[in-house]
LODOSE-83314 format. One line per 4 residues: number of its first residue (from 0); for each residue x negated, y negated, z negated of C-alpha. Coordinates in Angstrom, 1 decimal. Layout:
NUM	X,Y,Z | ...
END
This chain:
0	-11.6,-23.1,10.1 | -11.7,-24.0,14.0 | -9.2,-21.4,15.3 | -9.7,-21.8,19.1
4	-13.5,-21.6,18.7 | -13.0,-18.1,16.7 | -10.5,-16.5,19.3 | -12.7,-17.6,21.9
8	-15.7,-15.8,20.3 | -13.7,-12.8,19.7 | -12.3,-12.3,23.0 | -15.6,-12.6,24.6
12	-17.0,-10.0,22.1 | -14.0,-7.6,22.7 | -14.2,-7.8,26.5 | -17.2,-5.3,26.3
16	-15.4,-3.1,23.7 | -14.6,0.4,24.1 | -14.9,3.0,20.9 | -14.5,5.1,17.8
20	-16.1,7.7,15.6 | -19.0,9.8,17.0 | -18.3,13.4,18.0 | -17.6,15.4,14.6
24	-19.9,18.2,16.1 | -22.8,16.0,16.3 | -24.9,15.5,13.2 | -24.6,11.8,12.1
28	-27.6,9.6,12.3 | -29.9,9.2,9.5 | -28.5,7.3,6.4 | -30.4,4.9,4.5
32	-31.7,6.5,1.4 | -29.3,6.2,-1.6 | -30.2,4.0,-4.4 | -32.8,5.8,-6.7
36	-31.0,4.9,-9.8 | -30.8,7.9,-12.4 | -28.0,9.9,-11.5 | -25.6,11.7,-14.0
40	-25.2,15.3,-13.8 | -21.7,14.8,-12.3 | -23.2,13.0,-9.3 | -25.6,16.0,-8.7
44	-23.0,18.5,-9.1 | -20.6,16.7,-6.6 | -23.6,16.5,-4.0 | -24.4,20.0,-4.5
48	-20.9,21.4,-4.0 | -19.6,19.2,-1.1 | -22.4,19.0,1.5 | -20.7,16.0,3.2
52	-22.5,12.8,4.3 | -22.6,10.0,2.2 | -19.7,7.2,2.2 | -22.1,4.7,3.9
56	-23.3,7.4,6.5 | -19.6,7.9,7.4 | -19.4,4.2,7.8 | -22.3,3.5,9.8
60	-21.6,6.2,12.4 | -18.1,5.5,12.9 | -17.6,3.5,16.2 | -14.1,2.1,14.8
64	-14.6,0.4,11.5 | -14.2,2.6,8.7 | -14.8,2.1,4.9 | -15.0,5.3,2.6
68	-14.7,5.0,-1.0 | -15.4,8.0,-2.8 | -14.2,9.7,-5.9 | -17.0,8.4,-8.3
72	-16.2,4.6,-7.1 | -12.6,5.2,-7.3 | -12.4,6.4,-11.0 | -15.2,4.2,-12.5
76	-13.0,1.8,-14.5 | -10.2,4.4,-15.4 | -7.4,2.5,-14.0 | -3.8,4.1,-14.4
80	-2.4,3.4,-10.9 | -3.5,3.0,-7.6 | -2.6,-0.7,-6.9 | -5.1,-1.7,-9.7
84	-7.7,0.7,-8.5 | -7.5,-0.9,-4.8 | -7.7,-4.4,-5.7 | -11.4,-4.4,-5.8
88	-11.7,-3.0,-2.4 | -12.7,-5.2,0.5 | -9.9,-6.9,2.2 | -6.9,-5.1,0.0
92	-4.5,-7.3,-2.2 | -1.9,-5.8,-4.6 | 1.5,-7.5,-4.7 | 2.4,-6.2,-8.2
96	1.3,-7.6,-11.6 | -2.1,-6.2,-13.0 | -1.4,-3.0,-14.8 | 2.2,-2.5,-13.2
100	1.5,-1.0,-10.0 | 3.3,-2.3,-6.9 | 2.4,-2.3,-3.5 | -0.8,-3.1,-1.6
104	-1.6,-5.0,1.7 | -4.6,-5.5,3.8 | -5.7,-9.1,4.8 | -3.0,-10.5,2.8
108	-0.2,-9.6,5.3 | 2.9,-8.6,3.5 | 6.1,-7.1,4.9 | 4.8,-3.7,5.9
112	2.0,-4.5,8.2 | -0.2,-2.1,6.5 | -0.2,1.4,7.5 | -0.5,4.0,4.4
116	-1.1,7.4,4.9 | -1.6,10.4,2.5 | -4.1,13.0,4.0 | -3.4,11.3,7.3
120	0.3,11.7,7.3 | 3.0,9.0,7.1 | 4.9,9.6,3.6 | 8.6,9.8,3.8
124	10.8,6.5,3.1 | 11.5,6.3,-0.5 | 7.8,7.1,-1.6 | 5.6,4.9,-3.3
128	1.7,4.7,-3.8 | 2.8,4.5,-7.5 | 3.8,8.1,-7.2 | 0.2,9.2,-6.8
132	-2.0,9.4,-9.8 | -5.9,8.1,-9.1 | -6.9,11.7,-10.5 | -5.4,13.4,-7.5
136	-7.7,11.3,-4.9 | -10.7,12.6,-3.3 | -11.4,9.4,-1.2 | -9.9,6.6,0.4
140	-10.5,5.6,3.8 | -9.8,2.0,5.3 | -9.6,1.2,9.0 | -9.4,-2.1,10.0
144	-8.5,-1.5,13.5 | -6.1,1.2,14.9 | -6.9,4.3,16.4 | -4.9,6.6,18.9
148	-5.3,9.5,16.9 | -4.2,7.9,13.4 | -1.3,5.6,15.0 | -0.8,2.1,16.1
152	1.6,1.1,13.3 | -1.2,-0.8,11.6 | -1.0,-4.4,12.4 | -3.2,-5.4,9.5
156	-5.1,-2.0,9.2 | -4.7,1.5,7.9 | -5.4,3.0,4.5 | -5.8,6.7,4.2
160	-5.7,8.3,0.8 | -7.1,11.8,1.0 | -6.2,14.2,-1.9 | -8.3,16.5,-3.7
164	-10.1,19.0,-1.7 | -11.3,22.5,-2.5 | -15.0,22.8,-3.2 | -17.3,25.6,-2.1
168	-18.0,26.6,-5.8 | -15.9,27.5,-8.8 | -15.3,24.3,-10.9 | -12.7,23.3,-13.5
172	-12.1,19.9,-15.0 | -10.0,18.6,-17.6 | -9.2,15.0,-18.2 | -7.5,13.7,-21.4
176	-6.6,9.9,-21.5 | -5.0,7.7,-24.2 | -4.2,4.0,-23.7 | -2.0,1.1,-24.7
180	-0.4,-2.0,-23.5 | 1.4,-4.5,-26.1 | 1.3,-1.8,-28.7 | 3.2,0.7,-26.5
184	1.2,4.0,-26.0 | 0.5,5.6,-22.8 | -1.1,9.1,-22.0 | -2.5,11.1,-19.1
188	-3.4,14.8,-18.8 | -5.1,16.0,-15.9 | -6.6,19.6,-14.9 | -8.3,20.5,-11.7
192	-8.9,23.9,-10.8 | -11.4,25.0,-8.0 | -11.7,28.5,-7.4 | -11.8,31.4,-4.7
196	-9.7,34.4,-4.0 | -12.3,36.7,-2.4 | -14.9,35.4,0.3 | -12.0,34.1,2.7
200	-9.9,31.8,0.4 | -11.1,28.5,-1.3 | -8.3,26.5,-3.4 | -8.1,23.3,-5.3
204	-5.3,22.7,-7.6 | -4.7,19.4,-9.7 | -2.0,18.6,-12.1 | -1.4,15.3,-13.8
208	1.2,14.9,-16.5 | 1.6,11.1,-17.3 | 3.7,9.0,-19.7 | 4.1,5.2,-20.0
212	6.1,3.0,-22.0 | 6.1,-0.8,-21.3 | 7.8,-3.9,-22.6 | 8.6,-7.0,-20.5
216	10.2,-10.5,-21.1 | 12.7,-11.9,-18.7 | 12.4,-15.8,-18.2 | 14.1,-17.4,-15.2
220	15.5,-20.9,-14.5 | 17.6,-22.0,-11.7 | 18.2,-25.8,-10.8 | 20.7,-26.8,-8.3
224	20.8,-30.5,-7.2 | 22.8,-32.1,-4.4 | 21.1,-33.7,-1.5 | 23.4,-36.9,-1.6
228	22.6,-37.3,-5.4 | 26.6,-37.8,-6.0 | 27.0,-34.4,-7.8 | 25.5,-33.6,-11.1
232	22.6,-31.5,-11.2 | 23.2,-28.0,-12.8 | 20.8,-25.5,-14.3 | 21.2,-21.7,-15.2
236	18.4,-20.1,-17.5 | 18.1,-16.5,-18.1 | 16.1,-15.5,-21.2 | 15.4,-11.8,-22.6
240	13.5,-9.0,-22.8 | 13.3,-5.1,-21.2 | 12.0,-2.0,-22.2 | 10.7,0.8,-19.6
244	9.8,4.2,-20.1 | 8.5,6.8,-17.6 | 7.3,10.3,-17.7 | 6.0,12.1,-14.5
248	4.3,15.4,-13.3 | 2.3,15.3,-10.3 | 1.1,18.5,-8.6 | -1.0,19.1,-5.4
252	-3.1,21.7,-4.0 | -5.2,22.9,-1.0 | -5.7,26.4,0.0 | -8.2,27.1,2.8
256	-8.0,30.5,4.5 | -10.9,31.4,6.8 | -9.3,34.0,9.1 | -12.3,34.5,11.0
260	-15.1,32.9,13.2 | -13.9,29.5,14.3 | -10.5,30.0,12.8 | -8.9,28.7,9.4
264	-5.5,28.1,8.1 | -5.0,25.1,5.2 | -1.8,24.9,3.1 | -1.2,21.7,1.4
268	1.7,21.7,-1.1 | 2.4,18.3,-2.8 | 5.1,17.6,-5.6 | 6.2,14.9,-7.8
272	9.1,15.1,-10.8 | 9.6,11.8,-12.5 | 12.0,10.7,-15.1 | 12.6,7.1,-16.4
276	14.8,4.6,-17.9 | 15.1,0.9,-18.5 | 17.1,-1.2,-21.1 | 17.3,-4.7,-21.0
280	19.2,-7.7,-22.7 | 19.6,-11.1,-21.0 | 21.0,-14.2,-22.4 | 22.8,-16.5,-19.9
284	23.1,-20.3,-20.3 | 24.8,-22.2,-17.4 | 25.2,-26.0,-17.7 | 28.1,-26.0,-15.5
288	30.1,-24.9,-18.3 | 30.6,-26.9,-21.7 | 29.5,-24.0,-23.9 | 28.3,-20.4,-23.7
292	31.7,-19.4,-24.7 | 33.1,-21.0,-21.7 | 30.8,-19.2,-19.2 | 31.9,-15.9,-17.3
296	29.6,-14.3,-19.6 | 26.6,-15.1,-22.2 | 24.9,-11.7,-22.5 | 24.3,-8.9,-20.4
300	22.9,-5.5,-21.4 | 21.8,-3.0,-18.8 | 20.8,0.4,-19.2 | 19.6,2.6,-16.3
304	18.3,6.1,-15.9 | 16.5,7.3,-12.8 | 15.1,10.7,-11.4 | 12.6,11.0,-8.6
308	11.8,14.6,-7.0 | 9.5,15.0,-4.2 | 8.4,18.0,-2.7 | 6.2,18.5,0.4
312	4.6,21.1,2.2 | 2.1,21.0,4.8 | -0.1,23.4,7.0 | -2.8,23.1,9.5
316	-4.2,25.8,11.7 | -7.1,25.4,13.7 | -9.1,27.6,16.2 | -12.1,27.1,18.3
320	-11.0,28.3,21.7 | -14.6,28.3,23.1 | -17.9,26.4,22.6 | -16.2,23.2,24.0
324	-12.7,23.3,22.9 | -10.7,23.5,19.6 | -7.1,23.6,19.0 | -5.3,22.0,16.0
328	-1.6,22.7,15.1 | 0.0,20.9,12.2 | 3.4,21.1,10.2 | 4.4,18.8,7.3
332	7.8,18.5,5.9 | 9.6,17.9,2.7 | 12.5,16.2,0.8 | 12.5,13.2,-1.3
336	15.3,12.4,-3.8 | 15.9,9.2,-6.0 | 19.0,9.0,-8.2 | 19.9,6.2,-10.7
340	23.0,5.4,-12.9 | 23.1,2.1,-14.1 | 25.7,0.4,-16.6 | 25.8,-3.5,-17.0
344	27.9,-5.0,-19.7 | 28.8,-8.7,-19.8 | 30.1,-10.3,-22.9 | 30.6,-13.3,-24.8
348	32.3,-15.1,-22.2 | 35.8,-15.8,-20.5 | 35.5,-12.9,-18.2 | 33.9,-9.8,-20.0
352	33.0,-6.9,-17.4 | 31.5,-3.7,-17.4 | 29.8,-2.4,-14.1 | 28.6,1.0,-13.3
356	26.4,1.6,-10.2 | 25.5,5.4,-9.3 | 23.1,5.9,-6.7 | 21.5,8.8,-4.8
360	19.1,8.7,-2.0 | 17.9,11.7,-0.2 | 15.4,11.7,2.6 | 14.5,14.8,4.6
364	11.8,15.0,7.4 | 9.6,17.2,9.4 | 6.6,16.3,11.4 | 4.9,18.8,14.0
368	1.5,17.8,15.6 | -0.5,19.6,18.1 | -4.0,18.3,19.4 | -6.9,19.8,21.4
372	-10.5,18.4,20.8 | -13.1,19.0,23.9 | -16.6,18.3,23.7 | -17.0,17.9,27.4
376	-20.7,17.0,27.2 | -23.2,15.9,24.4 | -22.2,12.4,24.9 | -18.2,13.0,25.0
380	-15.5,14.1,22.5 | -12.0,13.9,24.2 | -9.1,14.3,21.6 | -5.6,14.5,23.0
384	-2.4,15.4,20.8 | 1.4,15.1,20.8 | 3.6,14.5,17.6 | 7.3,15.1,16.9
388	9.0,13.8,13.8 | 12.7,14.2,12.5 | 14.0,12.3,9.8 | 17.4,12.4,8.0
392	18.3,9.8,5.3 | 21.5,10.0,3.0 | 22.3,7.1,0.7 | 25.3,7.1,-1.4
396	26.4,4.3,-4.0 | 29.3,4.4,-6.3 | 30.4,1.2,-8.1 | 33.0,1.1,-10.6
400	34.1,-2.3,-12.3 | 35.7,-2.1,-15.7 | 37.3,1.3,-14.5 | 38.3,0.7,-11.0
404	35.7,2.3,-8.4 | 34.9,0.1,-5.3 | 33.2,2.6,-3.5 | 35.7,3.0,-0.8
408	36.0,-0.6,0.3 | 34.9,-0.9,3.7 | 32.6,-3.7,3.5 | 31.0,-3.0,0.2
412	28.1,-1.0,-1.3 | 25.3,0.4,0.8 | 26.5,4.1,1.9 | 24.5,5.3,4.7
416	23.6,8.4,7.0 | 20.9,7.9,9.3 | 18.6,9.9,11.6 | 15.3,9.3,13.1
420	13.5,10.9,15.7 | 9.8,9.9,16.7 | 7.7,11.2,19.7 | 4.1,10.3,20.0
424	1.4,11.2,22.7 | -2.1,10.1,22.7 | -5.5,10.6,24.2 | -8.7,9.1,23.2
428	-12.4,9.6,24.3 | -15.4,8.8,22.5 | -19.0,8.9,23.7 | -22.4,7.7,23.2
432	-23.5,6.0,26.6 | -27.1,5.7,25.4 | -28.9,5.2,22.1 | -27.8,1.8,21.7
436	-23.9,2.1,22.6 | -21.3,4.3,21.4 | -17.7,3.7,23.1 | -14.1,4.4,22.5
440	-11.1,4.2,24.7 | -7.7,5.4,23.8 | -4.0,5.3,24.8 | -1.0,5.9,22.5
444	2.7,6.2,23.5 | 5.3,6.1,20.8 | 9.2,6.1,20.9 | 11.4,6.0,17.8
448	15.0,6.4,17.8 | 17.3,5.4,14.7 | 20.9,6.2,14.6 | 23.1,5.9,11.7
452	26.5,5.1,10.3 | 27.3,3.1,7.1 | 30.6,4.2,6.3 | 34.0,3.0,7.0
456	34.2,-0.6,8.5 | 30.6,-0.6,9.5 | 29.8,-0.1,13.1 | 27.3,2.6,14.0
460	23.6,2.0,15.1 | 21.5,3.4,17.9 | 18.4,1.8,18.1 | 15.0,2.9,20.3
464	12.0,1.3,20.2 | 9.1,1.9,22.7 | 5.4,0.9,22.5 | 2.4,1.8,24.4
468	-0.9,1.1,22.8 | -4.3,0.7,24.6 | -7.2,0.8,22.2 | -10.8,0.0,22.9
472	-13.8,0.0,20.4 | -17.5,-0.5,20.7 | -20.5,-0.1,18.5 | -23.9,-1.6,19.6
476	-27.3,-1.0,18.0 | -29.9,-3.5,19.1 | -32.5,-1.1,18.0 | -31.2,2.6,17.6
480	-33.6,3.1,14.6 | -33.0,-0.1,13.2 | -30.6,-1.2,10.5 | -28.4,-3.8,12.2
484	-25.4,-3.0,14.2 | -22.4,-4.8,15.5 | -18.9,-3.8,16.2 | -16.1,-4.8,18.8
488	-12.5,-4.0,19.0 | -9.7,-4.8,21.3 | -6.4,-3.2,20.2 | -2.6,-3.2,20.5
492	-0.7,-2.4,17.4 | 2.9,-2.8,16.0 | 5.4,-2.6,13.2 | 8.8,-0.9,13.5
496	11.8,-2.1,11.7 | 12.5,0.0,8.9 | 15.8,2.0,8.7 | 17.4,-0.3,5.9
500	16.9,-3.2,8.0 | 18.6,-1.8,11.0 | 21.2,0.2,9.6 | 22.3,-0.8,6.1
504	25.5,-2.6,5.6 | 26.1,-5.6,3.3 | 25.2,-5.0,-0.4 | 27.0,-7.3,-2.9
508	24.6,-8.9,-5.2 | 25.3,-7.9,-8.7 | 24.8,-11.3,-10.3 | 27.7,-12.8,-8.6
512	29.9,-9.9,-7.4 | 33.2,-12.0,-7.4 | 33.8,-15.1,-5.7 | 31.5,-17.4,-3.7
516	27.9,-16.7,-4.5 | 25.1,-19.3,-4.3 | 21.9,-19.5,-2.4 | 19.6,-17.8,-5.0
520	22.1,-15.0,-5.4 | 22.5,-14.0,-1.8 | 24.0,-10.5,-0.3 | 21.8,-8.3,1.6
524	22.4,-6.8,5.1 | 20.8,-5.1,8.0 | 20.4,-6.3,11.7 | 20.9,-3.4,14.4
528	19.4,-5.7,16.9 | 15.7,-5.8,15.8 | 13.0,-5.2,17.8 | 9.4,-4.1,17.0
532	6.7,-6.4,16.1 | 4.0,-6.4,18.6 | 0.3,-7.3,17.8 | -2.8,-7.8,20.0
536	-6.0,-7.6,17.8 | -9.5,-8.6,18.1 | -12.3,-7.6,16.0 | -16.1,-8.6,15.7
540	-18.4,-7.4,13.0 | -22.1,-7.3,12.0 | -23.6,-4.9,9.7 | -27.0,-4.7,8.2
544	-27.9,-1.7,6.2 | -30.5,-2.0,3.5 | -33.5,0.1,2.8 | -32.2,1.6,-0.6
548	-28.5,2.0,0.4 | -27.4,-1.6,0.1 | -25.2,-3.3,2.7 | -24.4,-6.6,4.1
552	-21.3,-7.2,6.3 | -19.3,-10.0,7.9 | -16.3,-9.3,10.2 | -13.9,-11.6,11.9
556	-10.6,-10.8,13.2 | -7.5,-12.2,15.1 | -3.8,-10.9,15.4 | -1.4,-12.4,17.9
560	2.1,-11.1,16.7 | 5.2,-11.2,18.9 | 8.7,-11.0,17.6 | 7.8,-11.5,13.8
564	10.6,-10.0,11.6 | 11.8,-12.5,8.8 | 14.6,-12.5,6.4 | 16.9,-15.6,7.3
568	19.9,-16.8,5.3 | 23.5,-17.9,6.4 | 27.0,-18.5,4.7 | 29.7,-16.3,6.0
572	33.3,-15.4,5.4 | 33.1,-11.9,3.8 | 34.7,-9.7,1.1 | 33.4,-10.0,-2.6
576	33.8,-7.1,-5.0 | 37.5,-7.3,-5.5 | 37.9,-7.4,-1.7 | 39.1,-11.1,-1.5
580	37.7,-13.0,1.5 | 35.3,-15.7,0.3 | 32.4,-17.6,1.8 | 29.2,-15.6,0.9
584	25.5,-16.4,1.3 | 23.8,-13.2,3.2 | 20.2,-12.6,3.7 | 19.7,-10.7,7.3
588	16.3,-9.8,8.9 | 15.9,-10.9,12.4 | 12.9,-11.4,14.8 | 12.0,-15.1,14.2
592	9.2,-15.7,16.8 | 5.4,-15.4,17.3 | 2.8,-15.6,14.8 | -1.0,-15.7,14.7
596	-3.4,-14.8,12.1 | -7.2,-15.1,11.8 | -9.8,-14.5,9.5 | -13.4,-13.5,8.2
600	-14.5,-10.7,5.6 | -17.6,-10.8,4.0 | -19.1,-8.1,1.8 | -22.5,-7.1,0.0
604	-23.5,-4.3,-2.3 | -26.9,-3.5,-3.1 | -29.2,-2.6,-6.1 | -30.8,-5.3,-7.8
608	-34.4,-5.0,-6.4 | -33.1,-5.0,-2.6 | -32.5,-8.6,-3.3 | -35.2,-9.3,-5.9
612	-38.4,-7.4,-5.2 | -40.1,-8.3,-8.5 | -37.0,-7.4,-10.5 | -38.0,-6.1,-14.1
616	-38.2,-2.2,-14.4 | -35.4,-2.1,-16.9 | -33.1,-4.2,-14.5 | -33.4,-2.1,-11.4
620	-30.7,0.3,-12.0 | -27.9,-2.7,-11.8 | -25.8,-2.3,-8.9 | -24.2,-5.5,-7.6
624	-21.3,-5.9,-5.2 | -19.2,-8.6,-3.9 | -16.4,-9.2,-1.1 | -14.9,-12.7,0.0
628	-12.1,-12.8,2.5 | -10.6,-16.1,4.1 | -7.5,-15.9,6.0 | -5.5,-18.5,8.3
632	-2.2,-17.9,9.8 | 0.8,-19.7,11.3 | 4.4,-18.7,12.4 | 6.1,-20.5,15.3
636	9.7,-22.0,14.7 | 8.9,-22.9,11.0 | 7.8,-26.3,9.8 | 4.1,-26.7,8.7
640	1.7,-26.9,6.9 | 2.5,-23.7,4.9 | 4.2,-21.8,7.7 | 2.0,-18.7,7.2
644	2.5,-14.9,7.3 | 4.6,-14.0,4.4 | 2.6,-13.4,1.1 | -0.8,-14.3,2.7
648	-3.1,-15.9,0.3 | -5.9,-18.3,1.8 | -8.4,-16.1,0.2 | -9.5,-13.3,-1.9
652	-12.8,-12.5,-3.7 | -14.1,-9.9,-5.9 | -17.6,-9.7,-8.0 | -18.8,-6.6,-9.7
656	-21.8,-5.2,-11.3 | -22.6,-1.6,-12.8 | -25.6,-0.8,-14.8 | -26.8,2.7,-15.9
660	-29.1,2.2,-19.0 | -32.1,4.3,-18.3 | -32.6,7.4,-20.6 | -29.4,7.2,-22.5
664	-26.4,8.5,-20.3 | -24.7,5.3,-20.8 | -23.3,3.1,-17.7 | -21.6,-0.3,-18.3
668	-19.7,-2.3,-15.6 | -17.5,-5.3,-15.2 | -15.5,-6.7,-12.3 | -13.6,-9.9,-11.5
672	-11.1,-10.3,-9.0 | -9.3,-13.6,-7.7 | -6.3,-14.6,-5.5 | -5.6,-18.4,-5.5
676	-2.1,-19.8,-5.5 | 0.0,-19.0,-2.4 | 2.5,-21.3,-0.9 | 4.7,-20.0,1.9
680	7.2,-21.7,4.0 | 9.2,-18.3,4.8 | 11.8,-20.0,6.8 | 13.2,-23.5,7.7
684	15.1,-23.7,4.3 | 12.9,-21.6,1.9 | 9.6,-21.9,0.4 | 8.1,-19.6,-2.0
688	5.2,-20.3,-4.3 | 3.1,-17.6,-6.3 | 0.6,-18.5,-8.9 | -3.2,-17.8,-8.8
692	-4.4,-14.2,-9.9 | -7.2,-13.5,-11.9 | -8.4,-10.4,-13.3 | -11.3,-9.1,-15.6
696	-12.0,-5.5,-15.9 | -14.9,-3.8,-17.6 | -15.7,-0.1,-18.4 | -18.2,1.8,-20.6
700	-19.1,5.4,-19.6 | -21.2,7.8,-21.7 | -22.2,11.1,-20.3 | -22.6,13.1,-23.7
704	-23.5,16.6,-22.0 | -23.6,17.6,-18.4 | -20.0,19.0,-18.9 | -18.5,16.0,-21.2
708	-18.0,12.5,-20.3 | -16.3,9.6,-22.4 | -15.0,6.6,-20.4 | -13.5,3.4,-22.0
712	-11.6,1.1,-19.4 | -10.6,-2.5,-20.3 | -8.2,-4.1,-17.7 | -6.9,-7.6,-17.6
716	-9.3,-9.1,-20.3 | -7.9,-12.4,-20.0 | -4.4,-12.3,-19.0 | -2.8,-15.0,-17.1
720	1.1,-15.5,-16.7 | 2.4,-14.6,-13.1 | 4.5,-17.5,-12.1 | 6.8,-17.9,-9.1
724	8.8,-20.6,-7.6 | 11.4,-20.6,-4.6 | 13.2,-23.6,-3.1 | 16.2,-23.4,-1.0
728	16.8,-26.5,0.9 | 20.1,-26.8,3.1 | 22.4,-29.7,4.1 | 24.0,-29.9,0.8
732	21.8,-28.6,-1.9 | 18.5,-28.2,-3.3 | 17.9,-24.8,-5.3 | 14.9,-24.1,-7.3
736	14.4,-21.0,-9.0 | 11.4,-20.7,-11.4 | 10.4,-17.2,-13.2 | 7.6,-16.5,-15.4
740	6.3,-12.7,-15.9 | 3.8,-12.3,-18.5 | 0.6,-9.9,-17.8 | -1.4,-7.8,-20.5
744	-4.3,-6.6,-21.5 | -4.4,-2.6,-20.9 | -7.0,-0.1,-22.2 | -7.8,3.4,-21.9
748	-10.0,6.0,-23.7 | -10.5,9.2,-21.5 | -12.4,12.4,-22.1 | -13.7,14.3,-19.1
752	-14.6,17.9,-19.2 | -16.1,20.2,-16.7 | -16.3,24.0,-17.1
END
C-alpha cells in the first residue's frame, strides 16, 4: 500500500469535510426497496410494530458513517456470545477463541482503541460484553468516526449496543436453547414481555438464564537460551487441563411513560448476576532440574470460585419546549461487584506450597447528562450538551501463603482505592446545505481526573487529562435522486489511560512469587505519569446503493496517533512475596511514541439477481454478503518491519450467504471468517505471533407456524488450534514461550415462540 499517496488523498478529501446525521425531525430520504424475498411472519410483525426506517435507510441518511445491524441479522446464527456474533460485521475483529467470547476491536486495533457503549453509555470498569446475551440486543450501531455527542474516546471507532426496546403492541417471546461443546451441555432460556399499562405506559422486559460448562487443555512450553551460547538452554513445560462452569441471570427492561404532548420519561434498569468456578491441574517439567522431584513443584492444582453482580438504573426525561427546541435530561448509575476466591496447591517437589488469593472489586458510578436540540431552520439541527460522571473503585486482595497472610506487606498485592471525575461539554450542528451536501461540525471538550491510593508504601496518584476534539463530517450526493454518495471526515479522538494502569501498584506473578523471576513471568505495575493517546483521523468513503436493497461500499481511513501507550519490561530491585529484596522483571505501561495506521474496508451485500440479472427463479432469494479489510501500521521507536499497532492483523475477510427456500418456511445460511497470522514487534525486546483464524459457521431455520420457529446453529465447523508465541530478547537471554489452545465445534438448537 502506498501510504503517502493514500494520506494525501484522504487529506484532500477531508479538507472539504464538515457533517453527521440529518435532523431527526426530518423524514429520511427514500430508501432502496428491500429485497423482495419471501418474508417470514416474524419479519412482517417486526415491520408492523416498529415503524422504524430500515437499517439501510438509517445508514444512507447518516452524515457521519453509521452501520446499523438489526435484530434479525444478529440472531441468525444462534451465537451464544457477542464476540462470535460480531466477528461477521464489517471491520470488527474478536480477540478471543471461537465459542469462548472475549473482547472485540475495530480495524484490528487492540488495547482499548474501540469505544464500547450500551444504550449510548460507557459501561463501568469491570464490565465485559460477555455479560450481555445476544437475546437482549435490539440492534448494534457501528460508527467509524467519532461525533461530539457519542464521545471522542473512539480512535478506531464506536460500537453502540442497543438493548431491547418497548414495542407499540403487546407481544411475548419465549426462547429455549440447548447446545454443546466437547460433550459438555449448554443451555439458555429467554423470556421477553412487551406490554402496556394503560394508554400512557409501554414496557419491555427481557430475562435470560444461561448455563455453560467447558473443558480446556493447558499446553505451554518456554525455552530460555543464552545469547553467548555459553550456558545450556533450559525448557519449562506446562501440561494439563481445566474445567469451567458458569451460570448467569440477565435482566433488562425499558419503561416508556408518555407524560403529555411532547413530554415523556424512560426508565432503563439492567442487572446481571453470575456465578462460576474453574478447576485446573497442571504438571510442570523444568530441565533446569535433574528430575521432577527436584523441582520446586511437579503438580499445581487450582480451584477458584467467582461471583459477578451488576445493577444499573437509568432514566431519560425529554420535553419539547417549543416547536424548535427539545430538552433531554439523563441519569445513569449503578454498582458492579466482582469477587473471587482461588486456592493453588503446589506438590510433588522440594517446596510444597499452598497459596490462597481472595479478591473483591467494587465499582460505583453515576453519570448525568443534559442536552438541548434546536431545529433552528429546516436545514439545521443544533445539539449542545454537558456530561458529568463520578466513579469510585475499591479493590482488595488478601494473599495467604501456607497459612501466612501477606496482604499487609507495603509493596505487594493490588489493593486500590480510586476516584474518577469526568466532565464533558459539546456542541454540534448538522445541516443540509443543499440537496447535494449534508454537513456536520462539532466540538467536544473532555476532562478526566483520576485520584487513587494503593495502600501503605505506595504513593498516591492525581492524574488529570484534558482533550478538545474538533470534528468535521460531510456527505455528498452527486445526484440527490441517485444511488451514489461520498462521505468525508476529519476528526480528533483520544484514548485515556485506564485507572489500573495509572494507579495500581506492583502485583506479584503467582507463577514465581519467591526469589528472582524471569522475563516470561514478570510482575505488573502501573504508571501515574501516563498521558492520553491523541489521534487525528481522516475518512473517505464511497457507497453505491443497488435498486433492490443491496450495497457496495469502499472506505479508506488513516489515523496519526501521538503518545502511544505500550507495556515495557525492565529489571528492578523489589520485594518478592516473602518480603526479600531481589531482582524482579516488571512490566509497566508508558507513552512510547507516535504511530500511524491506514486501511481500506470493502463491503458488498445484495440479492443474487442484483449481480446476475438472468439468475434462475429458484435462486433469486439467495442473499450474498462479503467484506474485506486491509490494514497497515507502524510505531515509532520500535524496530521494523513488524512494528505495528498491537494485535492488528494485515487483513480480515468475511463471506456469507443466506437462502430462503421458496414455499417451505426454511432458511439456510453459511459464513466464513478469516484472519491471517499476526506478527507484532511490541517493544524493542518483545515479539508476539498469533496463528491464523478461520471459522466456518452454518445455520438452518424452519418457521413451522407464525408463532413457532426452530433454529439449528453450527459454529466453528472446521476447528483450528489457536497458537501463540512470545519471544523476549535482551542482552543475556532469548526466551521463547509457545502455547496452544484448542478450539471446538459448537452446536445449538433453539425453539422460538411468540404469543
